[in-house]
PDB file as gemmi writes it, atoms N, CA and C in Angstrom:
CRYST1    1.000    1.000    1.000  90.00  90.00  90.00 P 1                      
ATOM      1  N   MET A   1     -11.032 -99.676  89.380  1.00  0.00           N  
ATOM      2  CA  MET A   1     -11.653-100.946  89.057  1.00  0.00           C  
ATOM      3  C   MET A   1     -10.911-101.565  87.871  1.00  0.00           C  
ATOM      4  N   VAL A   2     -10.470-102.795  88.033  1.00  0.00           N  
ATOM      5  CA  VAL A   2      -9.782-103.518  86.978  1.00  0.00           C  
ATOM      6  C   VAL A   2     -10.756-104.531  86.374  1.00  0.00           C  
ATOM      7  N   VAL A   3     -10.877-104.497  85.047  1.00  0.00           N  
ATOM      8  CA  VAL A   3     -11.764-105.411  84.336  1.00  0.00           C  
ATOM      9  C   VAL A   3     -10.902-106.406  83.561  1.00  0.00           C  
ATOM     10  N   ASN A   4     -11.147-107.674  83.783  1.00  0.00           N  
ATOM     11  CA  ASN A   4     -10.441-108.732  83.069  1.00  0.00           C  
ATOM     12  C   ASN A   4     -11.395-109.331  82.041  1.00  0.00           C  
ATOM     13  N   VAL A   5     -10.928-109.423  80.790  1.00  0.00           N  
ATOM     14  CA  VAL A   5     -11.741-109.985  79.711  1.00  0.00           C  
ATOM     15  C   VAL A   5     -11.056-111.250  79.212  1.00  0.00           C  
ATOM     16  N   LYS A   6     -11.864-112.291  79.059  1.00  0.00           N  
ATOM     17  CA  LYS A   6     -11.340-113.586  78.635  1.00  0.00           C  
ATOM     18  C   LYS A   6     -12.207-114.131  77.510  1.00  0.00           C  
ATOM     19  N   ASP A   7     -11.562-114.678  76.480  1.00  0.00           N  
ATOM     20  CA  ASP A   7     -12.276-115.367  75.410  1.00  0.00           C  
ATOM     21  C   ASP A   7     -12.651-116.754  75.916  1.00  0.00           C  
ATOM     22  N   VAL A   8     -13.918-117.120  75.747  1.00  0.00           N  
ATOM     23  CA  VAL A   8     -14.406-118.444  76.121  1.00  0.00           C  
ATOM     24  C   VAL A   8     -14.934-119.085  74.833  1.00  0.00           C  
ATOM     25  N   PRO A   9     -14.024-119.679  74.032  1.00  0.00           N  
ATOM     26  CA  PRO A   9     -14.410-120.171  72.703  1.00  0.00           C  
ATOM     27  C   PRO A   9     -15.549-121.187  72.703  1.00  0.00           C  
ATOM     28  N   GLU A  10     -15.603-122.050  73.717  1.00  0.00           N  
ATOM     29  CA  GLU A  10     -16.659-123.055  73.755  1.00  0.00           C  
ATOM     30  C   GLU A  10     -18.044-122.430  73.919  1.00  0.00           C  
ATOM     31  N   ALA A  11     -18.110-121.232  74.483  1.00  0.00           N  
ATOM     32  CA  ALA A  11     -19.373-120.501  74.630  1.00  0.00           C  
ATOM     33  C   ALA A  11     -19.538-119.456  73.523  1.00  0.00           C  
ATOM     34  N   ARG A  12     -18.527-119.293  72.686  1.00  0.00           N  
ATOM     35  CA  ARG A  12     -18.507-118.300  71.614  1.00  0.00           C  
ATOM     36  C   ARG A  12     -18.789-116.893  72.154  1.00  0.00           C  
ATOM     37  N   GLN A  13     -18.027-116.543  73.196  1.00  0.00           N  
ATOM     38  CA  GLN A  13     -18.200-115.215  73.772  1.00  0.00           C  
ATOM     39  C   GLN A  13     -16.975-114.807  74.576  1.00  0.00           C  
ATOM     40  N   TYR A  14     -16.838-113.494  74.681  1.00  0.00           N  
ATOM     41  CA  TYR A  14     -15.871-112.912  75.604  1.00  0.00           C  
ATOM     42  C   TYR A  14     -16.634-112.635  76.889  1.00  0.00           C  
ATOM     43  N   GLU A  15     -15.964-112.859  78.010  1.00  0.00           N  
ATOM     44  CA  GLU A  15     -16.571-112.596  79.312  1.00  0.00           C  
ATOM     45  C   GLU A  15     -15.724-111.591  80.076  1.00  0.00           C  
ATOM     46  N   ALA A  16     -16.379-110.634  80.682  1.00  0.00           N  
ATOM     47  CA  ALA A  16     -15.698-109.626  81.493  1.00  0.00           C  
ATOM     48  C   ALA A  16     -16.047-109.846  82.958  1.00  0.00           C  
ATOM     49  N   ARG A  17     -15.007-109.786  83.773  1.00  0.00           N  
ATOM     50  CA  ARG A  17     -15.185-109.875  85.219  1.00  0.00           C  
ATOM     51  C   ARG A  17     -14.409-108.744  85.872  1.00  0.00           C  
ATOM     52  N   VAL A  18     -14.979-108.203  86.922  1.00  0.00           N  
ATOM     53  CA  VAL A  18     -14.275-107.196  87.719  1.00  0.00           C  
ATOM     54  C   VAL A  18     -13.325-107.950  88.647  1.00  0.00           C  
ATOM     55  N   GLU A  19     -12.082-107.471  88.697  1.00  0.00           N  
ATOM     56  CA  GLU A  19     -11.079-108.145  89.515  1.00  0.00           C  
ATOM     57  C   GLU A  19     -11.562-108.303  90.953  1.00  0.00           C  
ATOM     58  N   GLY A  20     -11.405-109.515  91.473  1.00  0.00           N  
ATOM     59  CA  GLY A  20     -11.814-109.800  92.842  1.00  0.00           C  
ATOM     60  C   GLY A  20     -13.245-110.302  92.963  1.00  0.00           C  
ATOM     61  N   GLU A  21     -13.983-110.312  91.860  1.00  0.00           N  
ATOM     62  CA  GLU A  21     -15.368-110.790  91.876  1.00  0.00           C  
ATOM     63  C   GLU A  21     -15.496-111.994  90.939  1.00  0.00           C  
ATOM     64  N   SER A  22     -16.337-112.947  91.305  1.00  0.00           N  
ATOM     65  CA  SER A  22     -16.475-114.151  90.484  1.00  0.00           C  
ATOM     66  C   SER A  22     -17.587-114.040  89.440  1.00  0.00           C  
ATOM     67  N   LYS A  23     -18.521-113.135  89.663  1.00  0.00           N  
ATOM     68  CA  LYS A  23     -19.656-112.988  88.760  1.00  0.00           C  
ATOM     69  C   LYS A  23     -19.219-112.383  87.427  1.00  0.00           C  
ATOM     70  N   VAL A  24     -19.808-112.892  86.325  1.00  0.00           N  
ATOM     71  CA  VAL A  24     -19.566-112.311  85.010  1.00  0.00           C  
ATOM     72  C   VAL A  24     -20.292-110.969  84.949  1.00  0.00           C  
ATOM     73  N   ALA A  25     -19.543-109.912  84.631  1.00  0.00           N  
ATOM     74  CA  ALA A  25     -20.109-108.561  84.579  1.00  0.00           C  
ATOM     75  C   ALA A  25     -20.707-108.250  83.209  1.00  0.00           C  
ATOM     76  N   GLY A  26     -20.191-108.912  82.177  1.00  0.00           N  
ATOM     77  CA  GLY A  26     -20.699-108.664  80.829  1.00  0.00           C  
ATOM     78  C   GLY A  26     -20.172-109.691  79.852  1.00  0.00           C  
ATOM     79  N   ILE A  27     -20.858-109.787  78.708  1.00  0.00           N  
ATOM     80  CA  ILE A  27     -20.466-110.731  77.666  1.00  0.00           C  
ATOM     81  C   ILE A  27     -20.558-110.053  76.303  1.00  0.00           C  
ATOM     82  N   ALA A  28     -19.744-110.554  75.381  1.00  0.00           N  
ATOM     83  CA  ALA A  28     -19.836-110.164  73.971  1.00  0.00           C  
ATOM     84  C   ALA A  28     -19.833-111.463  73.172  1.00  0.00           C  
ATOM     85  N   GLN A  29     -20.975-111.800  72.596  1.00  0.00           N  
ATOM     86  CA  GLN A  29     -21.103-113.041  71.838  1.00  0.00           C  
ATOM     87  C   GLN A  29     -20.650-112.824  70.401  1.00  0.00           C  
ATOM     88  N   TYR A  30     -20.086-113.883  69.815  1.00  0.00           N  
ATOM     89  CA  TYR A  30     -19.562-113.775  68.465  1.00  0.00           C  
ATOM     90  C   TYR A  30     -19.742-115.052  67.670  1.00  0.00           C  
ATOM     91  N   ILE A  31     -19.606-114.911  66.357  1.00  0.00           N  
ATOM     92  CA  ILE A  31     -19.521-116.037  65.430  1.00  0.00           C  
ATOM     93  C   ILE A  31     -18.193-115.848  64.708  1.00  0.00           C  
ATOM     94  N   ARG A  32     -17.374-116.877  64.705  1.00  0.00           N  
ATOM     95  CA  ARG A  32     -16.027-116.743  64.148  1.00  0.00           C  
ATOM     96  C   ARG A  32     -15.795-117.764  63.049  1.00  0.00           C  
ATOM     97  N   THR A  33     -15.177-117.307  61.960  1.00  0.00           N  
ATOM     98  CA  THR A  33     -14.707-118.190  60.895  1.00  0.00           C  
ATOM     99  C   THR A  33     -13.189-118.013  60.803  1.00  0.00           C  
ATOM    100  N   THR A  34     -12.583-118.617  59.817  1.00  0.00           N  
ATOM    101  CA  THR A  34     -11.136-118.477  59.670  1.00  0.00           C  
ATOM    102  C   THR A  34     -10.736-117.092  59.191  1.00  0.00           C  
ATOM    103  N   GLU A  35     -11.674-116.332  58.619  1.00  0.00           N  
ATOM    104  CA  GLU A  35     -11.354-115.014  58.064  1.00  0.00           C  
ATOM    105  C   GLU A  35     -12.075-113.849  58.742  1.00  0.00           C  
ATOM    106  N   LEU A  36     -13.122-114.154  59.510  1.00  0.00           N  
ATOM    107  CA  LEU A  36     -14.026-113.105  59.977  1.00  0.00           C  
ATOM    108  C   LEU A  36     -14.544-113.426  61.374  1.00  0.00           C  
ATOM    109  N   ILE A  37     -14.757-112.372  62.161  1.00  0.00           N  
ATOM    110  CA  ILE A  37     -15.471-112.525  63.431  1.00  0.00           C  
ATOM    111  C   ILE A  37     -16.623-111.533  63.427  1.00  0.00           C  
ATOM    112  N   ALA A  38     -17.821-112.046  63.672  1.00  0.00           N  
ATOM    113  CA  ALA A  38     -19.017-111.203  63.747  1.00  0.00           C  
ATOM    114  C   ALA A  38     -19.404-111.083  65.218  1.00  0.00           C  
ATOM    115  N   PHE A  39     -19.420-109.860  65.710  1.00  0.00           N  
ATOM    116  CA  PHE A  39     -19.876-109.616  67.081  1.00  0.00           C  
ATOM    117  C   PHE A  39     -21.376-109.387  67.002  1.00  0.00           C  
ATOM    118  N   VAL A  40     -22.149-110.285  67.626  1.00  0.00           N  
ATOM    119  CA  VAL A  40     -23.594-110.312  67.419  1.00  0.00           C  
ATOM    120  C   VAL A  40     -24.421-109.821  68.609  1.00  0.00           C  
ATOM    121  N   HIS A  41     -23.841-109.821  69.803  1.00  0.00           N  
ATOM    122  CA  HIS A  41     -24.624-109.394  70.971  1.00  0.00           C  
ATOM    123  C   HIS A  41     -23.680-109.042  72.113  1.00  0.00           C  
ATOM    124  N   THR A  42     -23.946-107.919  72.749  1.00  0.00           N  
ATOM    125  CA  THR A  42     -23.191-107.502  73.930  1.00  0.00           C  
ATOM    126  C   THR A  42     -24.193-107.207  75.036  1.00  0.00           C  
ATOM    127  N   GLU A  43     -23.862-107.685  76.218  1.00  0.00           N  
ATOM    128  CA  GLU A  43     -24.759-107.476  77.357  1.00  0.00           C  
ATOM    129  C   GLU A  43     -23.934-107.238  78.611  1.00  0.00           C  
ATOM    130  N   VAL A  44     -24.303-106.213  79.364  1.00  0.00           N  
ATOM    131  CA  VAL A  44     -23.648-105.895  80.631  1.00  0.00           C  
ATOM    132  C   VAL A  44     -24.706-105.987  81.722  1.00  0.00           C  
ATOM    133  N   SER A  45     -24.363-106.660  82.815  1.00  0.00           N  
ATOM    134  CA  SER A  45     -25.288-106.764  83.941  1.00  0.00           C  
ATOM    135  C   SER A  45     -25.625-105.373  84.455  1.00  0.00           C  
ATOM    136  N   PRO A  46     -26.894-105.156  84.833  1.00  0.00           N  
ATOM    137  CA  PRO A  46     -27.330-103.817  85.247  1.00  0.00           C  
ATOM    138  C   PRO A  46     -26.462-103.164  86.321  1.00  0.00           C  
ATOM    139  N   GLU A  47     -25.985-103.941  87.272  1.00  0.00           N  
ATOM    140  CA  GLU A  47     -25.186-103.343  88.348  1.00  0.00           C  
ATOM    141  C   GLU A  47     -23.799-102.881  87.888  1.00  0.00           C  
ATOM    142  N   TYR A  48     -23.408-103.271  86.664  1.00  0.00           N  
ATOM    143  CA  TYR A  48     -22.100-102.864  86.131  1.00  0.00           C  
ATOM    144  C   TYR A  48     -22.213-101.845  84.998  1.00  0.00           C  
ATOM    145  N   GLU A  49     -23.419-101.467  84.626  1.00  0.00           N  
ATOM    146  CA  GLU A  49     -23.598-100.524  83.520  1.00  0.00           C  
ATOM    147  C   GLU A  49     -22.927 -99.195  83.836  1.00  0.00           C  
ATOM    148  N   GLY A  50     -22.357 -98.572  82.812  1.00  0.00           N  
ATOM    149  CA  GLY A  50     -21.723 -97.274  82.967  1.00  0.00           C  
ATOM    150  C   GLY A  50     -20.364 -97.313  83.631  1.00  0.00           C  
ATOM    151  N   ARG A  51     -19.781 -98.505  83.741  1.00  0.00           N  
ATOM    152  CA  ARG A  51     -18.494 -98.636  84.427  1.00  0.00           C  
ATOM    153  C   ARG A  51     -17.379 -99.111  83.493  1.00  0.00           C  
ATOM    154  N   GLY A  52     -17.614 -99.047  82.169  1.00  0.00           N  
ATOM    155  CA  GLY A  52     -16.569 -99.392  81.205  1.00  0.00           C  
ATOM    156  C   GLY A  52     -16.468-100.856  80.836  1.00  0.00           C  
ATOM    157  N   ILE A  53     -17.437-101.654  81.272  1.00  0.00           N  
ATOM    158  CA  ILE A  53     -17.397-103.088  80.972  1.00  0.00           C  
ATOM    159  C   ILE A  53     -17.552-103.325  79.469  1.00  0.00           C  
ATOM    160  N   GLY A  54     -18.523-102.673  78.849  1.00  0.00           N  
ATOM    161  CA  GLY A  54     -18.739-102.841  77.409  1.00  0.00           C  
ATOM    162  C   GLY A  54     -17.522-102.412  76.608  1.00  0.00           C  
ATOM    163  N   SER A  55     -16.921-101.300  76.987  1.00  0.00           N  
ATOM    164  CA  SER A  55     -15.712-100.836  76.296  1.00  0.00           C  
ATOM    165  C   SER A  55     -14.567-101.832  76.446  1.00  0.00           C  
ATOM    166  N   ALA A  56     -14.427-102.412  77.622  1.00  0.00           N  
ATOM    167  CA  ALA A  56     -13.374-103.411  77.837  1.00  0.00           C  
ATOM    168  C   ALA A  56     -13.609-104.636  76.949  1.00  0.00           C  
ATOM    169  N   LEU A  57     -14.867-105.049  76.826  1.00  0.00           N  
ATOM    170  CA  LEU A  57     -15.196-106.179  75.956  1.00  0.00           C  
ATOM    171  C   LEU A  57     -14.879-105.859  74.502  1.00  0.00           C  
ATOM    172  N   ALA A  58     -15.284-104.671  74.052  1.00  0.00           N  
ATOM    173  CA  ALA A  58     -15.044-104.276  72.664  1.00  0.00           C  
ATOM    174  C   ALA A  58     -13.550-104.203  72.379  1.00  0.00           C  
ATOM    175  N   ARG A  59     -12.819-103.535  73.227  1.00  0.00           N  
ATOM    176  CA  ARG A  59     -11.380-103.371  73.004  1.00  0.00           C  
ATOM    177  C   ARG A  59     -10.667-104.724  72.975  1.00  0.00           C  
ATOM    178  N   ALA A  60     -10.986-105.608  73.912  1.00  0.00           N  
ATOM    179  CA  ALA A  60     -10.329-106.913  73.954  1.00  0.00           C  
ATOM    180  C   ALA A  60     -10.672-107.746  72.712  1.00  0.00           C  
ATOM    181  N   GLY A  61     -11.943-107.769  72.353  1.00  0.00           N  
ATOM    182  CA  GLY A  61     -12.348-108.544  71.174  1.00  0.00           C  
ATOM    183  C   GLY A  61     -11.726-108.022  69.894  1.00  0.00           C  
ATOM    184  N   LEU A  62     -11.681-106.713  69.753  1.00  0.00           N  
ATOM    185  CA  LEU A  62     -11.116-106.109  68.538  1.00  0.00           C  
ATOM    186  C   LEU A  62      -9.598-106.238  68.506  1.00  0.00           C  
ATOM    187  N   ASP A  63      -8.952-106.112  69.652  1.00  0.00           N  
ATOM    188  CA  ASP A  63      -7.500-106.300  69.686  1.00  0.00           C  
ATOM    189  C   ASP A  63      -7.127-107.733  69.326  1.00  0.00           C  
ATOM    190  N   GLU A  64      -7.899-108.693  69.815  1.00  0.00           N  
ATOM    191  CA  GLU A  64      -7.625-110.091  69.468  1.00  0.00           C  
ATOM    192  C   GLU A  64      -7.928-110.363  68.000  1.00  0.00           C  
ATOM    193  N   ALA A  65      -8.967-109.728  67.448  1.00  0.00           N  
ATOM    194  CA  ALA A  65      -9.259-109.877  66.017  1.00  0.00           C  
ATOM    195  C   ALA A  65      -8.091-109.351  65.195  1.00  0.00           C  
ATOM    196  N   ARG A  66      -7.568-108.197  65.579  1.00  0.00           N  
ATOM    197  CA  ARG A  66      -6.417-107.630  64.863  1.00  0.00           C  
ATOM    198  C   ARG A  66      -5.223-108.578  64.930  1.00  0.00           C  
ATOM    199  N   ALA A  67      -4.933-109.098  66.112  1.00  0.00           N  
ATOM    200  CA  ALA A  67      -3.793-109.999  66.283  1.00  0.00           C  
ATOM    201  C   ALA A  67      -3.946-111.270  65.449  1.00  0.00           C  
ATOM    202  N   ALA A  68      -5.184-111.739  65.293  1.00  0.00           N  
ATOM    203  CA  ALA A  68      -5.453-112.956  64.512  1.00  0.00           C  
ATOM    204  C   ALA A  68      -5.677-112.649  63.028  1.00  0.00           C  
ATOM    205  N   ARG A  69      -5.570-111.370  62.653  1.00  0.00           N  
ATOM    206  CA  ARG A  69      -5.773-110.921  61.271  1.00  0.00           C  
ATOM    207  C   ARG A  69      -7.168-111.268  60.747  1.00  0.00           C  
ATOM    208  N   LEU A  70      -8.159-111.059  61.611  1.00  0.00           N  
ATOM    209  CA  LEU A  70      -9.549-111.292  61.241  1.00  0.00           C  
ATOM    210  C   LEU A  70     -10.227-109.972  60.889  1.00  0.00           C  
ATOM    211  N   LEU A  71     -11.110-110.007  59.907  1.00  0.00           N  
ATOM    212  CA  LEU A  71     -11.985-108.876  59.652  1.00  0.00           C  
ATOM    213  C   LEU A  71     -13.128-108.938  60.651  1.00  0.00           C  
ATOM    214  N   VAL A  72     -13.759-107.810  60.906  1.00  0.00           N  
ATOM    215  CA  VAL A  72     -14.809-107.720  61.920  1.00  0.00           C  
ATOM    216  C   VAL A  72     -16.119-107.297  61.273  1.00  0.00           C  
ATOM    217  N   LEU A  73     -17.180-108.008  61.615  1.00  0.00           N  
ATOM    218  CA  LEU A  73     -18.527-107.641  61.195  1.00  0.00           C  
ATOM    219  C   LEU A  73     -19.299-107.276  62.461  1.00  0.00           C  
ATOM    220  N   PRO A  74     -19.462-105.984  62.732  1.00  0.00           N  
ATOM    221  CA  PRO A  74     -20.108-105.563  63.981  1.00  0.00           C  
ATOM    222  C   PRO A  74     -21.637-105.488  63.829  1.00  0.00           C  
ATOM    223  N   THR A  75     -22.309-106.627  63.867  1.00  0.00           N  
ATOM    224  CA  THR A  75     -23.767-106.623  63.755  1.00  0.00           C  
ATOM    225  C   THR A  75     -24.431-106.180  65.052  1.00  0.00           C  
ATOM    226  N   CYS A  76     -23.721-106.278  66.148  1.00  0.00           N  
ATOM    227  CA  CYS A  76     -24.214-105.792  67.438  1.00  0.00           C  
ATOM    228  C   CYS A  76     -24.162-104.263  67.433  1.00  0.00           C  
ATOM    229  N   PRO A  77     -25.263-103.592  67.751  1.00  0.00           N  
ATOM    230  CA  PRO A  77     -25.266-102.120  67.754  1.00  0.00           C  
ATOM    231  C   PRO A  77     -24.215-101.507  68.680  1.00  0.00           C  
ATOM    232  N   PHE A  78     -23.943-102.153  69.803  1.00  0.00           N  
ATOM    233  CA  PHE A  78     -22.932-101.619  70.716  1.00  0.00           C  
ATOM    234  C   PHE A  78     -21.572-101.609  70.047  1.00  0.00           C  
ATOM    235  N   PHE A  79     -21.169-102.736  69.431  1.00  0.00           N  
ATOM    236  CA  PHE A  79     -19.876-102.810  68.766  1.00  0.00           C  
ATOM    237  C   PHE A  79     -19.804-101.827  67.605  1.00  0.00           C  
ATOM    238  N   ALA A  80     -20.861-101.734  66.820  1.00  0.00           N  
ATOM    239  CA  ALA A  80     -20.875-100.805  65.679  1.00  0.00           C  
ATOM    240  C   ALA A  80     -20.674 -99.369  66.162  1.00  0.00           C  
ATOM    241  N   GLY A  81     -21.376 -98.989  67.207  1.00  0.00           N  
ATOM    242  CA  GLY A  81     -21.250 -97.646  67.746  1.00  0.00           C  
ATOM    243  C   GLY A  81     -19.880 -97.396  68.361  1.00  0.00           C  
ATOM    244  N   TRP A  82     -19.346 -98.399  69.042  1.00  0.00           N  
ATOM    245  CA  TRP A  82     -18.049 -98.258  69.679  1.00  0.00           C  
ATOM    246  C   TRP A  82     -16.962 -98.054  68.625  1.00  0.00           C  
ATOM    247  N   ILE A  83     -17.017 -98.841  67.560  1.00  0.00           N  
ATOM    248  CA  ILE A  83     -16.037 -98.699  66.479  1.00  0.00           C  
ATOM    249  C   ILE A  83     -16.175 -97.328  65.820  1.00  0.00           C  
ATOM    250  N   ALA A  84     -17.393 -96.849  65.643  1.00  0.00           N  
ATOM    251  CA  ALA A  84     -17.600 -95.527  65.041  1.00  0.00           C  
ATOM    252  C   ALA A  84     -16.952 -94.422  65.880  1.00  0.00           C  
ATOM    253  N   ARG A  85     -16.903 -94.612  67.196  1.00  0.00           N  
ATOM    254  CA  ARG A  85     -16.305 -93.612  68.090  1.00  0.00           C  
ATOM    255  C   ARG A  85     -14.796 -93.799  68.275  1.00  0.00           C  
ATOM    256  N   HIS A  86     -14.268 -94.920  67.752  1.00  0.00           N  
ATOM    257  CA  HIS A  86     -12.839 -95.222  67.903  1.00  0.00           C  
ATOM    258  C   HIS A  86     -12.260 -95.545  66.523  1.00  0.00           C  
ATOM    259  N   PRO A  87     -11.913 -94.517  65.765  1.00  0.00           N  
ATOM    260  CA  PRO A  87     -11.471 -94.707  64.375  1.00  0.00           C  
ATOM    261  C   PRO A  87     -10.243 -95.593  64.216  1.00  0.00           C  
ATOM    262  N   GLU A  88      -9.479 -95.774  65.267  1.00  0.00           N  
ATOM    263  CA  GLU A  88      -8.299 -96.639  65.163  1.00  0.00           C  
ATOM    264  C   GLU A  88      -8.666 -98.109  64.931  1.00  0.00           C  
ATOM    265  N   TYR A  89      -9.951 -98.452  65.060  1.00  0.00           N  
ATOM    266  CA  TYR A  89     -10.406 -99.821  64.817  1.00  0.00           C  
ATOM    267  C   TYR A  89     -11.194 -99.964  63.512  1.00  0.00           C  
ATOM    268  N   GLN A  90     -11.462 -98.883  62.826  1.00  0.00           N  
ATOM    269  CA  GLN A  90     -12.305 -98.944  61.632  1.00  0.00           C  
ATOM    270  C   GLN A  90     -11.675 -99.729  60.494  1.00  0.00           C  
ATOM    271  N   ASP A  91     -10.352 -99.860  60.483  1.00  0.00           N  
ATOM    272  CA  ASP A  91      -9.708-100.641  59.433  1.00  0.00           C  
ATOM    273  C   ASP A  91     -10.018-102.135  59.544  1.00  0.00           C  
ATOM    274  N   LEU A  92     -10.526-102.575  60.676  1.00  0.00           N  
ATOM    275  CA  LEU A  92     -10.873-103.990  60.860  1.00  0.00           C  
ATOM    276  C   LEU A  92     -12.228-104.356  60.269  1.00  0.00           C  
ATOM    277  N   VAL A  93     -13.075-103.381  60.035  1.00  0.00           N  
ATOM    278  CA  VAL A  93     -14.459-103.633  59.643  1.00  0.00           C  
ATOM    279  C   VAL A  93     -14.532-104.215  58.236  1.00  0.00           C  
ATOM    280  N   TYR A  94     -15.240-105.317  58.140  1.00  0.00           N  
ATOM    281  CA  TYR A  94     -15.462-105.987  56.860  1.00  0.00           C  
ATOM    282  C   TYR A  94     -16.253-105.082  55.930  1.00  0.00           C  
ATOM    283  N   GLN A  95     -15.784-104.970  54.713  1.00  0.00           N  
ATOM    284  CA  GLN A  95     -16.478-104.202  53.673  1.00  0.00           C  
ATOM    285  C   GLN A  95     -16.842-105.152  52.545  1.00  0.00           C  
ATOM    286  N   SER A  96     -18.103-105.268  52.239  1.00  0.00           N  
ATOM    287  CA  SER A  96     -18.540-106.125  51.142  1.00  0.00           C  
ATOM    288  C   SER A  96     -17.982-105.580  49.828  1.00  0.00           C  
ATOM    289  N   ARG A  97     -17.434-106.473  49.036  1.00  0.00           N  
ATOM    290  CA  ARG A  97     -16.852-106.072  47.763  1.00  0.00           C  
ATOM    291  C   ARG A  97     -17.655-106.586  46.580  1.00  0.00           C  
ATOM    292  N   SER A  98     -18.807-107.195  46.870  1.00  0.00           N  
ATOM    293  CA  SER A  98     -19.622-107.715  45.775  1.00  0.00           C  
ATOM    294  C   SER A  98     -20.356-106.568  45.092  1.00  0.00           C  
ATOM    295  N   ARG A  99     -20.587-106.720  43.812  1.00  0.00           N  
ATOM    296  CA  ARG A  99     -21.278-105.693  43.032  1.00  0.00           C  
ATOM    297  C   ARG A  99     -22.432-106.356  42.304  1.00  0.00           C  
ATOM    298  N   VAL A 100     -23.480-105.617  42.179  1.00  0.00           N  
ATOM    299  CA  VAL A 100     -24.632-106.091  41.443  1.00  0.00           C  
ATOM    300  C   VAL A 100     -24.528-105.537  40.024  1.00  0.00           C  
ATOM    301  N   SER A 101     -24.605-106.436  39.040  1.00  0.00           N  
ATOM    302  CA  SER A 101     -24.522-106.009  37.644  1.00  0.00           C  
ATOM    303  C   SER A 101     -25.887-105.593  37.153  1.00  0.00           C  
ATOM    304  N   ASP A 102     -25.903-104.613  36.267  1.00  0.00           N  
ATOM    305  CA  ASP A 102     -27.166-104.153  35.675  1.00  0.00           C  
ATOM    306  C   ASP A 102     -27.582-105.067  34.549  1.00  0.00           C  
TER     307      ASP A 102                                                      
END                                                                             
């Protein structure tokens, strides 16, 4: 099974489709600024669950973030968990540098 992932900026989401099918198999919604992309929601259609659609969405979104030199804020639990299991992407994760003074 070949999964194609495409960024749809006007919808603020990545869409995954299985090759040869027109239906969207899954989406990863995001909020993007010039410095940061926050992945806020990932959803895979029930008939495609367990077939690597979510992983394809995560990998494509994170690879494009790296190419665009964006930091990543994984507020979506799926993205946060996926990054935790794939340490090669942890360098993309935004780390707050603000400090609270006493």
